[in-house]
C-alpha positions in Angstrom: -9.7 -17.4 17.7 -7.0 -18.2 15.1 -5.5 -14.9 14.0 -4.9 -11.7 15.9 -5.4 -8.2 14.4 -2.8 -6.1 16.3 -3.2 -2.4 17.0 -0.4 -1.5 14.6 -2.6 -3.0 11.8 -6.0 -1.6 12.7 -4.8 1.9 13.6 -3.9 2.7 10.0 -7.6 2.8 9.2 -10.4 5.1 10.2 -13.0 2.3 10.6 -13.2 -1.4 10.6 -15.9 -4.2 10.8 -15.7 -7.9 11.2 -19.5 -8.5 10.7 -21.0 -5.6 8.6 -21.4 -7.6 5.4 -23.8 -10.1 3.9 -21.1 -12.4 2.5 -20.2 -15.8 4.0 -16.5 -14.8 4.1 -17.4 -12.7 7.2 -19.3 -15.5 9.0 -18.0 -15.9 12.5 -15.8 -12.8 12.2 -13.4 -14.5 9.7 -12.7 -11.4 7.7 -12.3 -7.7 8.4 -13.3 -4.7 6.3 -10.8 -1.9 6.7 -11.9 1.7 5.8 -8.8 3.9 5.2 -10.7 7.2 5.0 -8.6 10.0 6.4 -9.6 11.5 9.6 -10.0 14.9 7.8 -12.5 14.0 5.2 -13.4 10.3 5.7 -12.7 9.3 2.1 -9.6 8.2 0.1 -8.9 6.0 -2.9 -5.5 4.8 -1.6 -5.4 1.2 -0.2 -2.6 1.0 2.4 -1.4 -2.5 3.0 -2.4 -4.0 6.3 0.8 -6.1 6.5 4.4 -6.2 5.5 5.2 -9.1 3.2 5.7 -10.3 -0.4 3.0 -10.4 -3.1 2.4 -14.0 -4.1 -0.3 -13.4 -6.7 -2.8 -11.0 -8.1 -6.0 -12.0 -9.9 -9.1 -10.4 -11.4 -12.3 -12.0 -10.4 -16.0 -11.5 -11.4 -18.3 -9.6 -9.2 -22.1 -9.4 -9.2 -23.5 -6.9 -11.8 -24.7 -3.7 -10.1 -25.6 -0.4 -11.8 -23.5 1.6 -9.4 -20.4 -0.7 -9.4 -17.9 -2.5 -11.6 -18.6 -6.1 -12.6 -15.1 -7.3 -11.6 -12.9 -7.2 -8.5 -9.3 -8.1 -7.7 -7.6 -10.5 -5.3 -4.2 -9.8 -3.9 -2.4 -12.6 -2.0 0.4 -11.5 0.4 2.8 -13.7 2.3 2.9 -12.0 5.7 6.2 -11.1 7.5 4.8 -8.6 10.0 3.0 -7.7 12.3 4.4 -10.6 14.3 1.0 -12.3 15.2 0.3 -12.7 11.5 3.8 -13.8 10.3 3.7 -16.9 8.1 0.1 -16.5 7.2 -1.3 -15.4 3.8 -3.4 -12.3 3.6 -6.3 -12.2 1.1 -7.1 -8.6 0.0 -10.1 -7.7 -2.1 -11.6 -4.5 -3.5 -8.2 -3.1 -4.6 -7.0 -2.6 -8.2 -3.4 -3.7 -7.7 -0.4 -1.5 -8.4 1.8 -4.4 -7.3 2.6 -7.7 -8.8 4.0 -11.1 -7.8 7.4 -10.9 -6.2 7.0 -7.3 -4.9 7.9 -6.6 -1.3 5.5 -4.2 0.4 5.7 -2.6 3.8 2.8 -2.1 6.1 1.1 1.1 5.0 2.5 1.1 1.4 -0.2 1.5 -1.2 -1.4 -1.7 -2.8 -3.2 0.2 -5.4 -6.5 2.0 -5.9 -9.7 1.1 -4.0 -12.5 -0.1 -6.4 -16.2 -0.2 -5.9 -17.2 -3.7 -7.0 -20.5 -5.4 -7.4 -20.0 -7.1 -4.0 -20.9 -3.7 -2.3 -24.3 -2.7 -1.2 -25.1 0.9 -2.3 -24.6 2.3 1.2 -21.2 0.8 1.8 -18.1 3.0 1.6 -14.9 1.9 -0.2 -12.7 -0.4 1.8 -10.3 -3.3 1.8 -11.7 -6.8 2.6 -9.0 -8.8 4.3 -8.8 -12.4 5.5 -5.9 -14.6 6.6 -5.2 -18.3 5.9 -2.4 -20.8 6.5 -0.3 -21.4 3.4 -1.6 -25.0 3.2 -5.2 -23.8 2.9 -7.1 -23.1 -0.3 -6.1 -19.5 -1.0 -8.7 -18.7 -3.7 -11.9 -20.0 -2.3 -14.2 -17.2 -1.0 -14.7 -18.8 2.5 -12.3 -20.6 4.7 -10.3 -17.8 6.4 -9.2 -17.9 10.0 -11.4 -16.4 12.7 -10.0 -13.0 13.8 -9.4 -11.6 17.2 -9.2 -7.9 17.9 -5.9 -6.6 19.3 -7.4 -3.2 20.3 -10.0 -2.2 22.9 -13.1 -0.6 21.5 -14.9 1.9 23.7 -18.7 1.3 23.9 -20.6 4.5 23.5 -24.0 4.8 25.2 -26.8 5.9 22.8 -30.4 6.5 23.7 -31.6 6.0 20.1 -32.1 9.7 19.3 -30.1 12.2 17.3 -30.2 14.8 14.6 -29.4 14.1 11.0 -26.1 15.6 9.9 -25.4 13.9 6.6 -27.5 12.0 4.0 -27.1 10.0 0.8 -29.5 8.3 -1.5 -29.5 5.2 0.8 -28.5 6.4 4.2 -28.6 9.1 6.9 -26.0 9.7 9.6 -26.9 11.1 13.0 -24.9 13.4 15.3 -25.0 10.9 18.2 -23.4 9.3 19.8 -20.4 11.6 19.2 -16.8 10.3 19.3 -15.3 11.7 22.6 -11.7 11.7 21.3 -11.4 11.4 17.5 -8.2 9.9 16.3 -7.2 8.5 19.7 -9.2 5.3 19.9 -11.8 3.1 18.3 -15.4 3.4 19.5 -18.7 1.7 18.6 -22.4 1.6 19.7 -22.8 0.1 23.2 -25.1 -2.8 23.7 -25.8 -5.0 26.7 -25.6 -8.8 26.9 -27.7 -10.6 29.4 -27.5 -14.3 30.3 -31.3 -14.4 30.5 -34.2 -12.0 30.2 -38.0 -11.7 30.0 -39.5 -9.3 27.6 -42.9 -7.9 26.7 -44.8 -8.3 23.4 -43.1 -5.2 22.0 -39.6 -6.7 22.4 -38.7 -4.5 25.4 -36.5 -6.2 27.9 -37.5 -4.9 31.3 -37.0 -7.8 33.7 -33.5 -9.3 33.7 -32.0 -12.2 35.6 -28.6 -13.8 35.7 -25.3 -12.1 34.7 -24.6 -9.5 32.0 -22.2 -6.9 30.7 -21.6 -4.5 27.8 -20.0 -4.7 24.4 -19.8 -3.0 21.0 -22.2 -3.9 18.2 -20.8 -4.8 14.8 -22.9 -5.6 11.8 -26.0 -4.7 9.8 -29.1 -4.8 12.0 -31.1 -6.4 10.6 -30.5 -6.0 6.8 -27.8 -8.7 7.1 -28.5 -12.1 8.6 -26.4 -11.6 11.7 -23.8 -9.5 13.4 -21.4 -9.6 16.3 -20.6 -8.1 19.7 -17.0 -7.2 20.9 -16.7 -7.7 24.6 -13.0 -7.4 25.3 -12.1 -11.0 25.7 -15.1 -12.2 27.7 -16.6 -14.4 25.0 -16.8 -17.5 27.1 -19.3 -15.7 29.4 -21.3 -14.2 26.6 -22.3 -17.3 24.7 -26.0 -17.9 24.5 -26.7 -14.5 25.9 -29.4 -12.1 24.7 -28.2 -8.8 23.2 -30.1 -5.6 24.0 -30.0 -2.1 22.7 -32.0 0.5 24.8 -34.0 -2.4 26.2 -34.9 -3.6 22.7 -34.0 -7.2 22.2 -31.8 -7.7 19.1 -30.9 -11.4 19.1 -28.9 -14.2 20.7 -25.1 -14.7 20.8 -23.9 -18.1 19.4 -21.5 -20.6 21.0 -18.4 -18.6 19.9 -19.4 -15.9 22.3 -19.6 -13.0 19.9 -21.6 -13.9 16.7 -25.2 -12.7 17.0 -28.2 -14.2 15.2 -30.6 -11.4 14.9 -34.2 -11.9 16.0 -36.9 -11.3 13.4 -36.9 -7.5 14.1 -37.4 -4.3 12.2 -35.5 -1.0 12.8 -37.7 2.1 12.9 -37.0 5.8 12.6 -39.7 8.0 14.1 -41.9 4.9 14.0 -41.4 4.3 10.3 -39.7 1.0 9.2 -36.3 1.4 7.6 -33.8 -1.1 6.1 -31.6 -1.2 9.1 -28.8 0.2 11.3 -25.2 -0.1 10.3 -22.8 -0.7 13.2 -19.0 -0.8 13.1 -15.9 0.4 15.0 -14.5 3.9 14.2 -11.9 6.4 15.3 -12.9 9.3 13.1 -14.7 12.4 14.1 -17.6 11.8 11.8 -18.8 8.8 13.8 -22.5 8.6 14.5 -25.4 6.2 14.2 -25.8 5.3 10.5 -29.3 4.6 9.3 -29.8 2.5 6.2 -32.9 3.9 4.5 -33.0 3.9 0.7 -35.4 6.4 -0.8 -35.8 8.0 2.6 -37.3 11.5 3.2 -34.9 12.4 6.0 -33.0 15.7 5.7 -30.2 17.4 7.5 -31.5 18.9 10.7 -34.3 16.3 11.2 -34.6 14.9 14.7 -34.9 11.1 14.8 -35.8 8.4 17.3 -34.6 4.9 16.5 -36.2 1.8 17.9 -35.9 -2.0 17.2 -39.2 -3.9 17.3 -40.3 -7.5 16.6 -41.5 -7.8 13.0 -45.3 -8.1 12.9 
């Protein structure tokens, strides 16, 4: 890992994810999406700065055309002074219409401007800041090339049996009431998954016979509507490399050599035995946390009971 995300940075935000994105900038956990929704209502347009520093540059960039989003985005480059682990690096911030300009000094938590919904977003993604860090001698404008990120907070894995009741819906998603956050606002949580150094599964992808070592971690990423995801294991990455990742005995994929990036198997997520687009996983500290099903044009309604499974694609 090359850059640490300390607690003082992450705890400004309601949610974060290193992997829940289809864009190469997140490959290997080299960028973080920070969701600053308030703990009261989960939504805000304000973009609090993740760092203290000086604005080096702002730039407007093109974004893919989408009917629900703008066709442009903005890049803000910040020379970091604090938090200490990031001092001397340059922060790259996207998805914020800047209210700052080159030469401005900003403190951590100051507003950088207004969050924008750009064409880089999938329709089910909430507004957020995309942030990566680079050394000053690196190319600062290229989309990929940011340093790999290490979490400076512990994320509590929440056990989930795959069931729940729908408590919120949108055109492209449904949110379940489970697993509930045990202490909203006090710490980050995420969906618990197991990693196993080896396994033997049946034809349905169930992993019932395990061998070798194993442990638990927190899932991060879009299963499997994005190519891969990650697992946060609290600094045990050297033991997790090449392990199989399992959710409720359903095999999800294999961890790569870095000990946290997952390549999903060819699987499909189902809700009540019907295929859906996927399962969105992330780290959160807000009270609205619950399993988020990605299911455009779904027929789910508030109050529906749901059972989620992950099966090999036929």
